[in-house]
Structures are given as C-alpha cells and as structure tokens.
Steps between C-alpha positions, in 0.01 A plus 500: 500500500314801360664843546155645577377524858125494576413759763188596691183514297639265240714768333818380338822699558823459311843653531544540126380863466731608784795319345426663166493844662830437676654376177375801308632735771842330490517528120397867517761573768771328294400697191508832686842423650658356187356717224439843654729751677295474821761309701776735383292799608442347844864400545634842406270667751580250773878517451699722737643805320870578534621766743874512450664722758809493717475260793713345775507158329385306197313178592475238226240235578552136411382329184505139388817298484598138467783255558838562347505870593238573235301825525182540297398812308316657794799469734741634237272788398469616859873471560584697184254775596648519849852531360383764254354708784822460698707612200284812481609588853149479645608304809829382652385148588367216282298250706442163333225285647380153405455140598728215600463162326550167673805440283734765362574865577224748593360733235642815670851355493474413130377851427771659717770308313358613167474861618865496610603351166320790328686762698285573806732545802477222756461762776179623333333156483295352784353151444197419719441125513226260595174671393224281358228763444470874447401534864812307606708733286358807672588359844851387408584817308370713787715309750806549277446870425370645826843484671641693203248780543329436166159665478428541127537234231465462127302175479570295187260230383239440228243781446201285603684350799596848619143574611521230768871542570475875554231467765695226682823700510318816602346305787855398593575870543673597177429797275465313169587634155361245251749398231324256265703249303267389216478125439171416328418767237174660614421625150486148355378472142466121471260250653785331688620836630157604625450165673840540670403848620165368627671221694748733670233762572269243658787361708597843629146615577436179696835542677415859591162393638657218702762731648230742611286225651788359708629847594829502311414818310 
C-alpha cells in the first residue's frame, strides 16, 4: 500500500516531511545535550543550593537499595552526608527514611545499623520505615517528628531532587534547610555524563510538575 494519501482536490499528502523534521529535531536535541554545556547550565540553575544551618533534626531521604542489604551510591551518599552533618553538631537527631522491600530488612534499618557501626549513638538515630515516594516520606517523617517538637530540619538528598523534596516537606510544616548530597556530577565533561544529567533533570522536572498538579507540593 502506498504511504501517500490522496486528499481533497486530488492533492497527495505524505508523512515523510513531518517524520524528517521530527528526526532532525531529535538529532539536534541530542547534539545540544551531548556536545554542549547547555544541560549542565540548566541543571546547575535548577539544583537547590545548600543552606547549612543548625536545625532540630537531620532528615536523610531514601535512595535505591536491593536484596542482600545492598545500598546503592545514592543511598550511601545521602547517609554519609547526614552523618557528616551530625558530626558537625548541627542537629541532635539523625532521621533515616526509606523503603521496605518484600524480602529483607528495610533501607532505614540497614542505614541505622551502618551508622551505629560508624560511631553514631543509637539514641541519636531514628529510622522511619515504609515510605515509597518523597510524598510518603514527608508524611511519615512528620508523624514521627511532630511529637518530638521538631520544627526545623536539614533535608539531605540529591541537589536536583531537593527542589521537589523541599516544597513537599515545607508543605508538611517544616522549616527546611537544604543539604544536598551530590550524586550525578552536574558539571559533566563527557557525553555519557551529560546524558546522565539530562535524564535525572528531566525526571525531576516531570516529578515536580506532577507533584504540583496533584497538590503534593
């Protein structure tokens, strides 16, 4: 069957020019992302800047983890930054959030065990279990901290994720001091690095838009 479609007046229409334009636009977009600093510039301006001040608690958001008590780089980076802030005396309580797998211990418990092994007092660690999303984390952390009179928090997560996370935790009633824990280098110098930044940036912008549409932030 011919790809051309004959319309009114005998004119022949084809989808080829449109496909070529879309293809050219996709190639141009890839070239801009991969071979220019444009995506780095956007990411650095989107990322939440640090505001490290004393607070009532340090809240470390969950990262990725797998079976066998395995924490990925994002989860470890956030935990290390939270412990570093605690060691600086910026808050008396280290709150560890995260998910619970179908099999095996929850992420907050794995992190709490590691924090204790590295010298953080057990009395200063508060695991908050069961969250599946950033919004879930804000609800569960709020329920755990309100009875303790916590009003201000140092919020630890990735710089791009902090934009969405900050608004969610502020809506939950906290005064938020952003404490970014870098994961993907925003000043990438390779094609692979720029593509990774573009993927995370797109994911976070879409997540931020979704949260605003549904009223989470």
